[in-house]
C-alpha positions as CSV (number, residue, x, y, z in Angstrom):
1,M,20.8,3.1,0.1
2,K,17.2,1.2,0.0
3,E,15.7,0.1,-3.3
4,V,12.6,1.5,-4.6
5,F,10.4,0.2,-6.7
6,L,7.5,2.2,-8.4
7,E,6.4,0.4,-11.4
8,A,6.4,-3.3,-12.9
9,T,9.2,-4.2,-14.9
10,E,8.9,-5.9,-18.3
11,E,10.5,-9.1,-16.7
12,S,8.0,-9.1,-13.8
13,A,5.0,-8.5,-16.3
14,V,6.0,-11.0,-18.1
15,E,6.5,-13.4,-15.1
16,F,3.2,-12.2,-14.0
17,F,1.1,-13.0,-17.2
18,S,2.9,-16.1,-17.9
19,R,1.4,-18.0,-14.7
20,G,-1.9,-18.9,-16.4
21,I,-3.9,-17.6,-13.6
22,S,-7.5,-18.3,-13.9
23,G,-10.3,-16.9,-12.0
24,A,-9.9,-13.8,-10.0
25,V,-6.9,-12.2,-8.9
26,T,-6.4,-9.8,-5.9
27,M,-3.6,-7.4,-5.9
28,L,-2.1,-6.5,-2.0
29,N,-0.8,-3.1,-2.6
30,L,1.7,-1.2,0.1
31,L,2.3,2.4,-0.7
32,C,4.5,5.3,1.0
33,F,3.5,8.5,0.0
34,R,5.9,11.7,-0.5
35,D,5.1,14.8,1.6
36,V,4.9,16.8,-1.4
37,A,3.7,15.1,-4.7
38,D,6.7,15.4,-7.4
39,Y,5.3,16.0,-10.7
40,S,8.3,16.3,-12.7
41,A,7.7,13.1,-14.7
42,S,4.0,14.3,-15.7
43,P,4.4,18.3,-15.7
44,A,0.9,18.2,-17.7
45,L,-0.9,16.3,-14.8
46,K,0.6,19.0,-12.0
47,P,-2.0,20.8,-10.0
48,G,-1.8,24.3,-9.8
49,S,-0.6,24.4,-6.1
50,E,1.7,22.4,-4.2
51,T,0.1,18.8,-3.5
52,S,1.0,16.1,-0.8
53,G,1.7,12.7,-1.9
54,R,-1.9,11.9,-0.4
55,E,-3.3,14.4,-1.9
56,A,-1.9,13.1,-5.6
57,F,-2.6,9.4,-5.1
58,Q,-6.2,10.7,-4.4
59,K,-6.2,12.1,-7.8
60,Y,-5.0,8.6,-9.2
61,I,-7.7,7.0,-7.1
62,D,-10.8,9.5,-8.5
63,H,-9.5,9.1,-11.9
64,T,-8.5,5.1,-12.1
65,L,-12.1,4.1,-10.1
66,P,-14.0,4.6,-13.5
67,F,-11.7,2.3,-15.8
68,L,-11.7,-0.2,-12.8
69,H,-15.4,-0.4,-12.5
70,D,-15.7,-0.8,-16.6
71,T,-13.6,-3.9,-16.2
72,G,-15.2,-5.4,-13.5
73,G,-12.8,-4.5,-10.7
74,D,-13.2,-3.0,-7.7
75,I,-11.0,-1.8,-4.4
76,Q,-12.1,-4.6,-1.7
77,F,-10.0,-2.7,0.7
78,L,-8.4,0.6,2.1
79,G,-6.8,1.3,4.8
80,G,-4.0,3.2,6.9
81,G,-0.8,1.5,7.4
82,G,2.1,2.2,9.8
83,K,5.0,-0.1,11.3
84,F,4.7,-3.9,10.9
85,F,4.1,-5.8,14.1
86,V,6.1,-8.5,12.8
87,G,8.6,-7.4,10.1
88,P,11.5,-4.9,9.8
89,Q,10.5,-1.9,12.3
90,N,12.3,0.6,9.9
91,E,9.6,0.0,7.6
92,R,6.4,1.4,7.2
93,W,3.7,1.9,4.8
94,D,1.3,4.7,4.7
95,V,-1.7,2.9,2.8
96,V,-2.7,-0.4,2.2
97,M,-5.3,-1.6,-0.4
98,L,-6.6,-4.7,-1.7
99,I,-7.9,-4.3,-5.6
100,R,-9.8,-7.2,-7.2
101,Q,-10.4,-8.4,-10.8
102,N,-12.6,-11.2,-11.9
103,S,-9.7,-12.7,-14.5
104,M,-6.2,-11.9,-15.8
105,A,-7.9,-10.7,-18.9
106,D,-10.3,-8.0,-16.9
107,F,-6.9,-7.3,-15.0
108,F,-4.9,-6.6,-18.8
109,N,-7.8,-4.8,-20.2
110,F,-7.8,-2.1,-17.3
111,A,-3.9,-1.9,-17.0
112,S,-3.4,-1.6,-20.6
113,N,-6.3,1.3,-21.5
114,E,-4.8,4.4,-22.5
115,D,-7.4,6.5,-20.9
116,Y,-6.4,4.9,-17.8
117,L,-2.5,5.3,-18.7
118,S,-2.9,9.0,-19.1
119,G,-3.5,9.6,-15.2
120,I,-0.9,7.1,-13.9
121,G,1.4,9.9,-13.3
122,H,-0.4,10.9,-10.5
123,R,0.6,7.6,-8.4
124,T,4.1,8.0,-10.0
125,A,4.3,11.8,-8.2
126,A,2.6,10.4,-5.3
127,L,4.6,7.6,-4.0
128,T,8.3,7.1,-2.6
129,D,7.9,3.6,-2.7
130,S,5.4,0.6,-3.2
131,R,4.8,-3.2,-3.7
132,L,2.1,-4.9,-5.6
133,L,1.9,-8.6,-4.8
134,P,-1.0,-10.8,-7.0
135,L,-2.9,-12.7,-4.7
136,L,-4.8,-16.0,-5.4
137,E,-7.6,-17.1,-3.1
138,L,-7.0,-20.7,-1.7
139,S,-9.8,-23.3,-1.8
140,G,-10.5,-24.6,1.3
141,K,-8.7,-24.0,4.5
142,S,-5.3,-26.0,3.1
143,I,-2.1,-24.3,2.0
144,V,-1.1,-27.7,0.6
145,G,-0.7,-28.2,-3.0
146,E,1.1,-25.8,-5.6
147,I,0.3,-22.0,-6.1
148,T,1.0,-20.6,-9.6
């Protein structure tokens, strides 16, 4: 059975925040949507009628953008996915997003905001699987050197 990832683990959060990242961080989001959103974990957020995973994720984006912008973050890229050109051909991602925050402190303030967290159930309802990879911009055109 395929392993599914919808939320950060305590271990991954501790590792991420202990990296000592200075400067901006960009989050690569790979998203795979349910055909029909599953609000069983957040029934208070459930719309009055059946909703697709894409529609539920749009509700998440609409809810999230004010909090993201308030902490200096923004969506840098939002695009349709599909199957890999190079990679597992049985794996596909519906949407790819790049979210940029100016600093780890800004990201933490965003991700720990209670008002933001009140709408995260739309994200959970929308997705069958996801990946979130923090990216750090390299200076110049060299990949030589340690990336933390």
